[in-house]
C-alpha positions in Angstrom: -87.2 182.3 -209.6 -83.5 182.3 -210.5 -83.3 186.1 -210.5 -85.1 186.4 -207.2 -82.9 183.8 -205.6 -79.7 185.4 -206.9 -80.8 188.8 -205.7 -81.8 187.5 -202.3 -78.5 185.8 -201.6 -76.4 188.7 -202.9 -78.5 191.2 -200.9 -78.1 189.1 -197.8 -74.3 188.9 -198.3 -74.1 192.7 -198.6 -75.2 192.8 -194.9 -71.9 191.2 -193.9 -70.2 194.4 -192.9 -73.1 195.5 -190.8 -73.1 192.1 -189.0 -69.4 192.1 -188.4 -69.6 195.7 -187.1 -72.3 194.7 -184.6 -70.3 191.7 -183.5 -67.2 193.9 -183.1 -69.2 196.4 -181.1 -70.4 193.6 -178.8 -66.7 192.6 -178.4 -67.3 189.1 -179.9 -64.8 189.6 -182.7 -61.9 192.0 -183.4 -60.4 193.3 -186.6 -57.2 191.4 -185.8 -59.1 188.1 -185.7 -60.7 188.9 -189.0 -57.4 189.7 -190.6 -55.8 186.5 -189.3 -58.7 184.5 -190.7 -58.6 186.0 -194.2 -57.6 182.6 -195.9 -60.6 180.9 -194.3 -62.8 183.8 -195.3 -61.7 183.6 -198.9 -62.4 179.9 -198.9 -65.9 180.4 -197.4 -66.6 183.2 -199.9 -65.5 180.9 -202.8 -67.9 178.2 -201.6 -70.7 180.8 -201.1 -70.1 182.2 -204.6 -70.2 178.7 -206.1 -73.5 178.1 -204.3 -75.0 181.4 -205.4 -74.0 181.2 -209.1 -76.0 178.7 -211.2 -73.2 177.8 -213.6 -69.9 176.1 -213.0 -67.6 178.4 -214.9 -65.1 180.4 -213.0 -65.9 183.7 -214.6 -69.4 183.9 -213.1 -68.0 182.7 -209.8 -65.4 185.5 -209.9 -68.0 188.1 -210.6 -69.7 187.2 -207.3 -66.5 186.6 -205.4 -64.8 190.0 -206.0 -67.5 192.1 -204.4 -67.8 189.6 -201.5 -64.0 189.9 -200.8 -64.3 193.7 -200.9 -67.2 193.5 -198.5 -65.0 191.3 -196.2 -62.3 193.9 -196.2 -64.9 196.6 -195.5 -66.0 194.4 -192.6 -62.5 194.4 -191.2 -62.3 198.2 -191.5 -65.7 198.6 -189.7 -64.6 196.1 -187.0 -61.5 198.3 -186.5 -63.6 201.4 -186.2 -65.8 199.6 -183.6 -62.8 199.0 -181.3 
């Protein structure tokens, strides 16, 4: 149950660049807006990482946070390409 839950939420979060690309293609968001909101995005990623990981130690949370932040930056790049 734990492994399936962890894989589901991480798999769903790896769809973030595709979702942001589609939103940018539909002209609902821009890369500039995403860059301006990076602090809020990091906060939301930290909350999501805390919810995904079962333990409370910061090492496990960081293991989840780092790829999510990289995916957010990839989302910004894809949104710029969509413009």
